[in-house]
N, C-alpha and C positions, 0 to 999 in steps of 0.2 A: 896666595891664597892662605887664609888663616885656618888653623885646625880648631874645631870646636871641642871644648872639653866635654867629657861624658856626663850625661845627666846622672843624678844620684842613683837612679835605678840601674843604669848601665855600669856604674862604678862598683855597685855591690856585687854583681854576678854576671857572667855572660848569658846570652839568651839561651834558654833551654825549654823545649816544648814540654808541656804538661799534659799528661793524658787524664781522663776522668778518674782513673783508678788511683791516681797519685794526689789528687787535690785534697786540701784540708780546710778550705773555707768556701762560702757560697760565691764570693767574688771570683775565686780561682776556677769554680765550675763554669762560670760564664767565659772566662778567659780560655779555659781548656776547649770549650766548644768551638771557640774561634781559632784554636791552634796557636794561642799566644801564651807565652810563659808569664808567670806571675810577675816576674821581674820587669818584663817589657811593658806590662800594662800597669804596673804599680805607680801610684803617686809616690813622691818622697817618703811620706809617712808609711804607706803600704810596703814600699821597698824595704824600709828599715824593719818592718814587722817580718817580712819574708826572710830577710838576712838573719834576723834573730832566731827564727825557727830553724833555718839551716845551720846557724852557729850553734844552737842548742843541740841539734842532732849530732853535729860534728864533735862537740865537746862530750856528749854522752858516749859516742862511739870511741873516742880516745880514752875516756875514763874506763870504759868496759875492757878495752884492749889492755891498758896498763894494769887493771886489777887481775885479769886472767893471766897475764904474763908473770905477774908477781906471785902467782900461786903455783908455779911450776913444781911439779912433784918429782922430777927426774933425780935431784940430789937425794932426796928421801928414799926413793926406789934403789938408787945405787948403794946408799949406806945400808939399807935393810938386807940387801942380797950380796953385797960386795962383788958385784959383777963388773966393776970397772966403768969406764966412761959411757959406752953405748947402752942403748935400751933394747937391743935386738933380742937378748935372752929373755927379758921381762915380756916383751910383746909375744915371743914364741910361747912362753908359759901360758899367757892369757889365751892365745889362740888354740893351744892344745887342750885347754880346759873344756873346750866345746866338743872334744872328741879326738881320737887318734887321726893322724894324717900321714900320708907317705912323705918322703923327703921332698919330692917334687911339689906336692901340694903345699907343704910348709914353705918351701922357697917361694913359691908363687904368692902365698898369703902375706908373706913378709916383704915382697918386692925386692928379693935378692936373688942372686944366681945360685944354682944348686951347691957349688962348693962352699959358698959362704953359709948356706943353711946347714952344710955338714959341720963346719966349725962351730956354729951355735949349738948344734945337737951334741957334738963331742963334749963341749964344755958343760952343758946341762947334764949329760949322762955322767961325766966325771964327778958331779956333785950329787948324784943319786936322784935327780929330779925328773929324768925321763928314762925310758928304756926302748930299745928297738926290738920289735918282735916281727916274725915272718908275717907277711901279707897273706890273708886267706886265699887270695887269687894266685898266689905263687909268683912266677916270673922274676924270682930273685929280689923282689921288692920287699922293703921293710916298712913297717908302721912305727911311727914315733908315738909313744903313749906316756902320759904323765904317770909317775909313781905316786904313792901316797904323800910323800914328801913334796913332790911337784904340785900336787893338788893343794896342799896346805900353802905352799909358796904363792901359787896363783891366787888363792883366796886372800892371802896377806896383801899382794900387790893390788887386788881389786879394792880392798878396804882402804889402802893408802890413797888410791886415785879417787875413790868416791867420797872420802871424808870431806865434808864441807869446810872451808876456811873459817876460822874463828869469827872473822868479820861478818860472815853471813850467818853463821849459827847463832850469833849474839844479837841479830836484829830483833826488834819487837815483832810480835806476830802479825800485826797489820802491815808492817813494811815487808815482811817475808811473803805475805799473801799478794801484795802489790807486785813485788819483784817477780814472783812465780807467774802471776797473770800476764805481766808484760813479756817475759821471756817465752812463755808458752805461745803467746800470740806471734812473737817473732819467729819461733820455730815452726809454727803452722804455715808461714809463708814459704817454708822450705829454704830459708836463708837466701832467697833470690834477691839479687841486687837489681832494683828496678831503674837505677840510674844509668846502666849501660845499655 
């Protein structure tokens, strides 16, 4: 028995069912209504077009990941505050900027165990960035609160994180508007990955 080589459409991509919400062309609407993927129904020319769209999406996704990864602000944050390698103290400052928390609440918000939160608070307190005050409810609990210096440090951290990279800030206004429109539309989908 001889094995058949795959058709150009089969070679491009495995069969994937397309729902009407995912279609991008009138032909795909018809295919989706029949429960057939674009690749299954595509002629060689149509399969190439579908592959190109998927390829463009893949390239755009990879470029977006590369760009965002290259904009990592951890080094700048570490240098600004001389906090060492981790960012636990920076995230604690940013969390406490929203208001005082108990040690347990801070630990939970940071996804760490209470002893780790204590170490973070001890180091912030030694720099004059936070203070522990009695909890109004008593029970030997303490509230961790930012000092004025801690609020300034949290503001500085927010500025570092929020500052757009030069590559974005220097885009022409029309490109910025298009980028904002595209990213807003993506965010409105809730970041749902419809491929799974």
